N, C-alpha and C positions, 0 to 999 in steps of 0.2 A: 464713611457715615458712622454715627454715634449710634451707640445701641440701642431699641426701640423699646419704647414706656410709654406705656399710657396712663399713666398715673407718677405723677411725681409730686415728693411727700417729705415734708420733716416735721416734726411736733408743731404743731399751730399753725402749718403753712401744708396745701394742698391746689397742685393744679393739673388738670384733668387736659386732655391733648383731645379737638375736639376733631374724630373721626370723621364728621362732613366734607369737613373742608381737605381731606387725603385725596389723591396725593399731591397735589399742586401746591397746599399750602402745608406747613407744618407749625399749630398755633396752639399754645397749651393757654386755657383757661382758669382764671382763682376761681376754686370752688372752696367757701369759707364757711358756706352754711347749710341744712340740711335740705333748706330750697332750691340752694342754686344746685346740691346734688342732686336732686329729684331732677330737676328741670333736665338736666346734664343727659342721666338715664333714661327721662320720656322721651326727649327730642333723640335719640339716637348717636347724641356724639359721645357718647361712652357705649361700647356694647359690648356682649359678650358674658357670660351667666358670671366666670369668676371675678371679673373687673366690676360687673354690676353691682353685685352684694359689696366688695373692698372699697367702691367710689361712697358708696351707703353708710357704710360703717364708718370710713373717714371722713366724709362731709360733716357728721354732726360731731366725732372728735376735737375738728377742728373748731367750729364753733363750740362746742365744751369749753373746749382750753381756755378759747380769746376772751367769748362774753359771759357767758353761766358767770355768775359770783356769788350766787346765793350761797349762804352757810345752811338752810333748812335742808337735811337731807329728805323727807317726805315732795318736799319741792325739785329738787333735782334729780330726784329718782320721778318722778309723776313728767318732772320735763324732760327726762332720756324718754322712756317708753312714749311719748307722744310727738315725738320726730320720731321713734322706730315706727310706730305703726305708720304715720304718715310715707314715711320711705318706703314703706312694702307697695304703700299702691301703684309706686310709679309703673314696673311693669309684673304683670299677672304670672307669664309663662314661667321663668326662670327662677328654679325653687331653691336655689344658692341666697337668694335675695332674702326670700321667707325664713329661710334657715338661718340665715344671719341675724338676723331681725329675731326670732325665734331665741335662738342661742342668748343673744345680746339682751334682750327682756330680761332673759332668766336668771343672769348674771346680775342685772337690777336689781331685780327681784331680792335672789339670795344673798347679796351684798348690801341693802338696806335695811336688811333685817337682824343685821349683827350686829351685836353688840359693839361699843364701841367707834362703829361706822361714824367717818364727819361725811357733811358734803364733799368736800375736798378730798377725799380719800376713795368716797364714791366714782369722782371724777376722772380721778386718775387711772382707778380699775378699768374702769368701762375706753378709756382713753390706751390701755396695754391692751385690751384685749381686742380692738379692732385693731391695732396695732402687728399685733401676733396673726390676726386672719392674713395682711401681706407677706410675712416672711412665710408663712403658711404654703400659700399662693404659690410663691417662688419653688419652693421645696415640694409641691404636691406636682408642679407642671415638669419638674425636673425627672421626678418620677416614673411619670405618663412617659414625657418621651424614652427616657431609657427601659422602660419593660418592653412600650411598643415598639420601639426598632428593632428590637433584639426577639423578640415576638416574631415580626413578620420576616425577620431575616434568617429566622431557625424554619421556615415555612416554605422559603425558596431555595428547594432543594434539586435544581437540575442548573444550578451557580447561574453566573450572571446577575446584574444590578436589576433594580426594583422598579417599575412603574407604576405611577399610583398616582387616584385620583381623588379631588376633596372639594367640601363646598363651604360657602362662606367663609368668613375668616374665622381661623381658631389659633390664633398666633401669640406673640406677645400684645397686640395692641387688643385682644381678646382678653389676657390676663394680665402680670402684670412683669412677665418674663416667660420665656420659650413658648409656651403655648399648649395648648392639648393636644390634636388631631394633627396641627401645623408644627407642634414640638416633635411628637413622632416623625416627620417627615424631616426637620430640621438636623436628629440626630442622624437618622439613614443617611443625610447628605453628610455630615462631620465623619461617619463614619463610613464614607466613598464606596455608600451602598447602596445610592439612589443616583439613577438612569434619568428619570427627568417625572415629575408633579405635573399634574393639568388639574388647576385651580378654574370652578365653573365658574362664569360672570357674576352668581346669585342675583337677579332682580327680587326687587325693583331697586332698591338701595346700593345693587355693585358690590356689595362686600368682597366678591372672590377679584374683582377686577380692580378694584380703586385699593382695596387692603390689601390680600393676599397677594397678589403681583407683586404690590411697592416692598413688602417682607423680602418675597424670595428676589426680588430688584436687588434692594440694600447689600445681600447676606451671598450674591452671586448663585443663588439655586437655581437648576434648571430649569424653566417651566414653561406649558406651551397653556395659553388661557384658551377656553373654550366656550361658547352660549351654554347657558341650561340645558337647552332641547339638542344639545347634539351630545349630550351623554351615553345615549343608547347605541348610536354611531358610533361612538369612539370607540366603546365596547366591543362594538363589530368586527372593528378595523385594525384595532390597537390592543396585542396581547399584554391587556393588565394585569399586572400580579394583586391589587388591592385598590378598596375605597375606602375610606377613612371620615369620618364627621364627630365632628364635636356635639355636643347633648346642652340643650338646654334644663331639661328636666327626664330622669330614667325610672319606670317604676320597676316595680318587686319580681315583675314578669321579665321585663327586660324591655317591655314596649319604651320608646324613645320620642321625644317631642324634641326636634329640632328647626334650624330654620328651613322654610319650605323649600322645597325640590330633594329635601333628603328623601323623601318618601321616594322619589321617581329614581334615585339614584339606587336607592336600595333594589325595587323592583327589577332592573334593567341589571342589576349586580346579579340577583338573580338568577334570575333565565340565561346568561354567559356565565355563568358558573365563577365570578369575578368575589372571591371572601369581602363579606364588606364588614369593617368595625366602626365601633363610635369609641371615642379616645373623652374622658370626663374623669373629673376627681369624685372621690365615694361621696362628697358632698352636693353632688349633682343629685345622687338618688333620694328620691322620695318614698322614706320607709313606709307614708301611713298610704301609697297609694299602690293597688292590687294591678293594677293593668289602666293601657291609655286610655282611657274611654271618661276616667276620672279627669285627665289633663285641661284645664283650660288654654282655651287655647285664644290666644291677642290678636282681635283684626282692626287691620290701621287703617291713617286717612287714606280714600280714596284718590287725594293726587299726588301720593306717592307712584301712581300709577299712568294718571293722566295730567301729571304734568314732568316737564322734563329739569333736570337738576338744575335748573337757571328759574324755574318757576313759572316757566311758559306753556300753557295747557298746548297739548299734543293730540288730543283723544276728540273727537265730535261729541258733542251734547246731543240728546235726548230723552223726551219722556218714557222712552221704552229701554233706556239703554243705563242700567247698574252696575256699577262695578264693585266685584269681589276681592278682598285684600287679603287675609289670613299670613300673620307673621309665620306662621311653627307651621308642620306638619308633625301626625305620628308617625314612626314607623316600628310596624308588630316586630316582635324578637325574633320569628321566627324568619324575618329578612336579615337581621343581624347574623348573618354567618360566619363570620370572624369572629369575634368575640367583642366584648367591651372590658377596653384597656384603663384602668384605676392606676390610682398612685400607690397601690399597694397590690397590684398585682393583675391579670388577666384573666378575667371571668370567659372562660369559652364555651361553646354550646354542649348541651346531652348530646347523645347519640340520635334523639330523636328531634333533636333543636331548638329543644327547649333551653332557657336560660335560667337556671338556681341562684338567682342573684338573692335568696336569704343565706342558703346553706355559704355563701362567698364571704358574706358580711358576718357569718353566724364564727365562720373558719379566722377569720381577722380578728376577731370580736370586737365587732364595733354593730352589731346588731342589737337595735334598739329592742325593747320589751316593748 
């Protein structure tokens, strides 16, 4: 099988893998406008915090390159900023998207204010910045995978290979290559130190069973699929060495938003003494949020629960029956006992269990004032 890619891009062209059709059908949608990128993100045909941000940025880049012909700098800048603001409304929880919109908007403001800037040069600057995000993500995921695998191997002091559980899909399908949490698992396998990965099914969209299992099969990674509610019993009966999850937003105290069910996994891991890790690039850290109480948690359509994948209703209707479908939960930093694996190193908990994200960022000279 060819290497999995969530996005196929070249200047003036982008195709996005429709992940809702996996694993049975591999189909790429032409995504050549901001509106089509918004739809792909909102409908979860593309998902994963890094991939969402890149899809948004590049979707607009393709539209600007192909269709925006104005020679007026202000008109071009206003067009870019309006489209970026629109793209930021597609998913509220994933901070990578909002960081990308913020940074690209700042770029447009800065470049449009410079003497000698033309509408054409502004469009070129935007396209280059969006394309840089694509290459940066590949580098960041490679670094996360290397740092994380090396760290987990170093903690396996009793010898033998590693058994690890994960949730949702955090692989090449959630990023542009390798992945975050699944990237760490990929590198454990590459280094011949993985005994088995246990991906959780991940209701209601089944990203674990549809996507993570698909990636494991594609690369011959030994895996055992389990339902979400089996995670506690799995830890009780199997000697796991670690649990690892991705992140849609990390706060400055280490509290982390991720796919619904992550909190359950972390609680079980704490009880059973299994180190629990988060894997995410530093771009997923929200430096404006002190803790998880300020994270907006997206609630999605009840039909994702009441209807099956074929659109057939499978739940009884009734005036007294309601459906609650949060897409994410927030795991307190105190449960992230292994640490937060980033593209510049691992943020390990202090002796008291707290995670000093600010000190780590300051050490690496990426703490914003």
